[in-house]
C-alpha positions in Angstrom: -0.2 0.1 -0.1 2.7 2.5 0.7 4.3 1.9 -2.4 1.1 2.1 -4.4 0.7 6.1 -2.5 4.2 7.2 -3.0 3.6 5.9 -7.1 0.0 7.9 -7.2 1.4 10.7 -5.2 4.5 10.6 -7.9 1.8 10.7 -10.9 -0.1 13.3 -8.9 2.7 16.1 -9.1 3.3 15.5 -12.5 -0.3 16.2 -13.5 -0.2 19.4 -11.7 2.6 20.3 -13.2 0.9 19.5 -16.7 -2.4 21.5 -16.0 -0.4 24.4 -14.0 1.8 24.8 -17.3 -1.3 24.2 -19.6 -3.6 26.7 -17.8 -1.3 29.5 -17.2 -0.2 29.3 -21.6 -3.2 29.5 -22.1 -4.7 31.9 -19.4 -1.8 34.1 -21.2 -3.2 33.5 -25.1 -6.5 35.4 -24.2 -7.4 38.3 -26.2 -7.1 41.7 -24.7 -4.2 40.5 -22.5 -3.4 43.0 -19.2 -4.7 45.9 -20.8 -8.2 44.0 -20.3 -7.6 44.2 -16.2 -7.4 48.1 -16.3 -10.7 48.8 -18.6 -10.6 50.5 -21.6 -10.5 53.9 -19.7 -6.9 53.1 -18.9 -4.3 55.2 -20.8 -1.0 54.0 -22.8 0.8 55.2 -20.7 -0.7 53.3 -17.3 -1.0 50.2 -18.8 3.0 50.6 -19.7 3.3 50.9 -16.0 0.7 48.4 -14.7 3.1 45.5 -17.3 6.1 46.3 -15.7 5.1 46.7 -12.6 3.6 43.3 -12.7 5.9 41.7 -14.6 4.3 41.1 -17.4 7.3 42.3 -19.6 9.3 39.2 -18.7 9.3 35.8 -21.1 6.2 33.8 -20.5 8.3 31.1 -18.5 10.1 33.6 -16.2 6.8 34.5 -15.6 5.7 30.9 -15.0 8.3 30.2 -12.5 8.0 33.5 -10.4 4.1 32.4 -10.1 4.7 28.6 -8.5 7.2 30.6 -6.4 4.5 32.3 -5.2 2.1 29.0 -5.3 5.0 27.4 -2.6 4.8 30.1 -0.3 1.1 30.0 -0.6 0.9 32.8 -2.5 -2.2 32.8 -5.6 -1.8 36.1 -6.1 -3.8 39.1 -6.1 -7.5 39.7 -7.5 -6.9 43.4 -9.1 -10.5 42.9 -10.0 -12.0 41.7 -6.2 -9.0 44.1 -4.7 -8.3 40.7 -2.6 -5.8 38.2 -2.6 -6.5 35.0 -4.5 -6.3 32.8 -1.2 -8.8 34.8 0.8 -11.1 34.6 -1.7 -10.9 30.7 -2.2 -11.4 30.8 1.7 -14.4 32.9 1.1 -16.0 30.6 -1.9 -15.3 27.2 -1.1 -17.5 26.4 2.3 -20.2 27.7 0.1 -19.5 25.2 -3.0 -19.1 22.7 -0.7 -22.6 23.2 0.7 -24.0 23.4 -2.2 -22.5 20.2 -4.0 -22.4 18.1 -0.8 -26.1 18.6 -0.3 -27.2 17.6 -3.6 -24.2 14.6 -3.3 -26.4 13.9 -0.2 -29.7 13.6 -1.9 -28.5 12.2 -5.4 -27.4 9.1 -3.4 -30.1 9.3 -1.0 -32.6 8.7 -4.1 -30.1 6.9 -6.6 -29.1 3.8 -4.7 -32.5 2.7 -3.9 -34.2 3.8 -7.5 -31.4 2.0 -9.0 -31.6 -1.5 -7.2 -35.3 -1.2 -7.9 -34.7 -1.1 -11.4 -32.4 -4.0 -11.2 -35.0 -6.0 -9.1 -37.7 -5.0 -11.8 -35.8 -5.2 -15.0 -37.6 -5.1 -18.3 -40.5 -4.4 -16.1 -42.3 -1.4 -16.6 -41.4 0.6 -13.7 -38.2 0.1 -15.1 -38.4 0.9 -18.0 -40.1 4.4 -16.9 -37.5 5.2 -14.5 -35.1 4.6 -17.5 -36.7 6.8 -19.5 -36.7 9.6 -16.4 -33.8 9.1 -16.2 -32.3 9.7 -19.9 -34.2 12.5 -19.6 -33.2 14.0 -16.4 -29.5 13.3 -17.9 -30.0 14.9 -21.1 -30.8 17.9 -19.7 -28.3 21.2 -19.7 -27.9 22.5 -16.3 -28.6 25.9 -17.7 -31.8 25.1 -18.8 -32.9 22.2 -16.3 -31.9 25.9 -13.4 -34.2 28.2 -15.7 -37.1 25.8 -16.1 -37.0 25.4 -11.9 -37.2 29.1 -11.6 -39.9 29.5 -14.8 -42.3 26.7 -12.5 -41.6 27.2 -8.8 -40.3 31.2 -8.9 -42.8 32.9 -11.5 -45.4 30.4 -12.1 -46.6 29.2 -8.8 -44.6 32.1 -6.6 -43.5 28.9 -4.1 -39.3 29.2 -4.3 -36.9 32.3 -4.5 -35.8 32.5 -8.3 -31.8 33.1 -6.8 -29.7 31.4 -4.6 -29.2 32.2 -0.7 -26.8 35.5 -0.4 -24.1 35.6 2.6 -21.0 35.8 3.2 -20.8 32.6 5.1 -21.9 29.2 5.4 -24.1 30.0 8.4 -25.9 33.0 6.6 -26.7 31.0 3.5 -28.3 27.9 6.1 -30.5 30.8 7.4 -32.4 30.8 4.1 -33.2 27.3 3.4 -35.3 28.0 0.5 -33.3 29.5 -1.8 -30.8 26.8 -1.3 -34.0 23.8 -3.0 -33.9 25.4 -6.8 -30.0 25.4 -7.1 -29.4 22.0 -4.9 -32.3 20.4 -7.0 -31.0 21.7 -10.5 -27.6 19.4 -9.7 -29.5 16.8 -7.6 -31.4 15.7 -10.7 -28.7 15.4 -13.3 -26.7 13.6 -10.5 -30.0 11.1 -9.7 -30.3 10.5 -13.6 -26.7 9.6 -13.8 -25.7 7.6 -10.7 -29.0 5.9 -10.8 -27.8 4.1 -14.3 -24.7 3.5 -12.8 -26.5 1.8 -9.7 -28.5 -0.1 -12.1 -25.9 -1.6 -14.1 -23.8 -2.8 -11.2 -27.0 -4.1 -9.7 -28.1 -6.5 -12.0 -24.2 -7.7 -13.2 -23.9 -8.7 -9.4 -27.7 -9.9 -9.0 -26.4 -13.0 -11.2 -23.1 -13.2 -9.1 -23.1 -16.7 -7.2 -22.2 -14.9 -3.4 -26.2 -13.7 -4.1 -27.8 -17.5 -5.4 -25.7 -18.5 -1.8 -28.1 -16.2 0.6 -31.0 -17.0 -1.3 -30.3 -20.4 -0.5 -29.8 -20.2 2.7 -32.9 -18.9 3.5 -31.9 -14.8 3.6 -34.5 -12.7 2.9 -34.6 -10.6 0.1 -34.7 -7.5 1.7 -30.9 -8.8 3.4 -29.9 -9.7 0.5 -30.5 -6.6 -1.6 -28.8 -4.6 1.3 -27.0 -6.6 2.9 -25.3 -8.5 0.6 -25.7 -7.0 -2.8 -25.3 -3.3 -2.0 -21.9 -3.2 -0.5 -20.4 -4.6 -3.9 -23.1 -3.0 -6.9 -21.7 0.5 -4.7 -18.0 0.3 -6.2 -19.0 2.4 -9.4 -20.7 5.0 -7.2 -17.7 5.4 -5.2 -15.6 6.3 -8.3 -18.3 8.9 -8.7 -18.4 10.1 -5.4 -14.6 10.5 -5.8 -14.4 12.4 -8.9 -17.4 14.8 -7.6 -14.5 16.3 -4.9 -13.8 18.7 -8.1 -17.1 20.3 -8.8 -16.9 20.9 -4.6 -14.4 23.4 -5.8 -15.3 24.4 -9.1 -18.8 25.0 -7.1 -20.9 23.8 -10.9 -20.1 26.9 -12.1 -23.2 27.0 -14.7 -25.5 26.4 -11.7 -23.9 28.9 -9.6 -24.1 31.5 -12.6 -27.6 31.2 -13.2 -28.8 31.6 -9.5 -26.1 33.7 -8.7 -25.2 31.8 -5.7 -21.9 33.1 -4.2 -19.8 30.1 -4.1 -16.6 29.1 -6.7 -18.6 29.0 -9.6 -19.9 32.6 -9.7 -16.1 33.0 -8.5 -14.5 31.5 -11.8 -17.3 32.6 -13.6 -16.7 36.2 -13.3 -13.2 36.1 -13.3 -13.2 34.8 -17.0 -15.8 38.2 -17.5 -13.0 40.6 -16.4 -10.1 38.9 -17.3 -8.7 38.1 -13.5 -6.2 36.0 -14.6 -4.7 35.4 -11.0 -7.9 34.1 -10.2 -8.5 31.8 -13.2 -5.7 30.2 -11.9 -5.7 29.8 -8.7 -9.1 27.9 -9.3 -8.1 26.2 -11.9 -5.2 24.8 -9.6 -7.3 24.5 -6.7 -9.5 22.3 -9.0 -6.6 19.9 -10.5 -5.4 19.1 -7.2 -9.2 18.3 -6.7 -9.5 16.0 -9.4 -6.2 14.3 -8.6 -7.1 13.5 -4.9 -10.5 12.9 -5.8 -9.3 9.9 -7.7 -6.9 8.8 -5.1 -9.6 8.8 -2.4 -12.0 6.4 -4.1 -9.0 3.8 -5.1 -8.7 3.7 -1.1 -12.1 3.7 -0.6 -12.3 0.6 -3.1 -10.3 -1.6 -1.1 -12.3 -0.8 2.1 -16.0 -2.0 0.4 -14.0 -4.5 -1.7 -12.1 -6.5 0.7 -10.5 -8.6 -2.3 -8.9 -5.8 -4.0 -5.5 -4.8 -3.0 -3.3 -2.4 -3.5 0.9 -3.0 -4.0 
């Protein structure tokens, strides 16, 4: 296990290095350049002084080395648009995105797992066909369209829920507005349930024909014990992978959903940075999300070994 962890960590460093290089180069190729940070009212002397003061006149590899040196010292740069350090912005917005994605993931898990098992048990029956059709519809919906549709129905037509997400600088402030959380959480959960239930159904169908299920039934175990005592643990393996890969979503905050509902998280932060050419914020969010992707993948592999004793890493 130790050798496996060391090998994966070395691979993670290579991946993060590649992500940082590609992102740094692509951001510096965006049209507008440093002038876009100052706006159209900036004079040529102001732009020139800004470029020199921030090192934008140096070769790109020199800028990259300087930036990575700052990263290693815990300095993700400075946001000229928000007039704060990028680290402060990440600390402010990350917990709020974690709340949104965490609630949607928990709701999805509670609903998708039983639905997947139900479809597997009733496969090729009317209930299976109905839920499969619903899953395809839900999964095919673009997030921006689904979010807008929910706003039109529940906020505009029936005036049941507010059209925007909760507003506040802390997680506690957001939790004081539970009704405002419903639509953004539901938007993420509907698509996630559609995806996870399909994986759960496929995995459960494969496991239902295994020998250990036949043995459990032959010993007289009840159907509930067979499904939730024997089948569930093995059928959950694909869901564990999806849970591990959902960690980047916590950090990116599901850009589209947060933009649609004006939810103050990492996604909206990234969206605002992209529209205002705030290079430091774009780089900071991308590197953090890249790190989360690697960590999430590693956690999923480790959880495999916890859930399935047959899995061994060396």
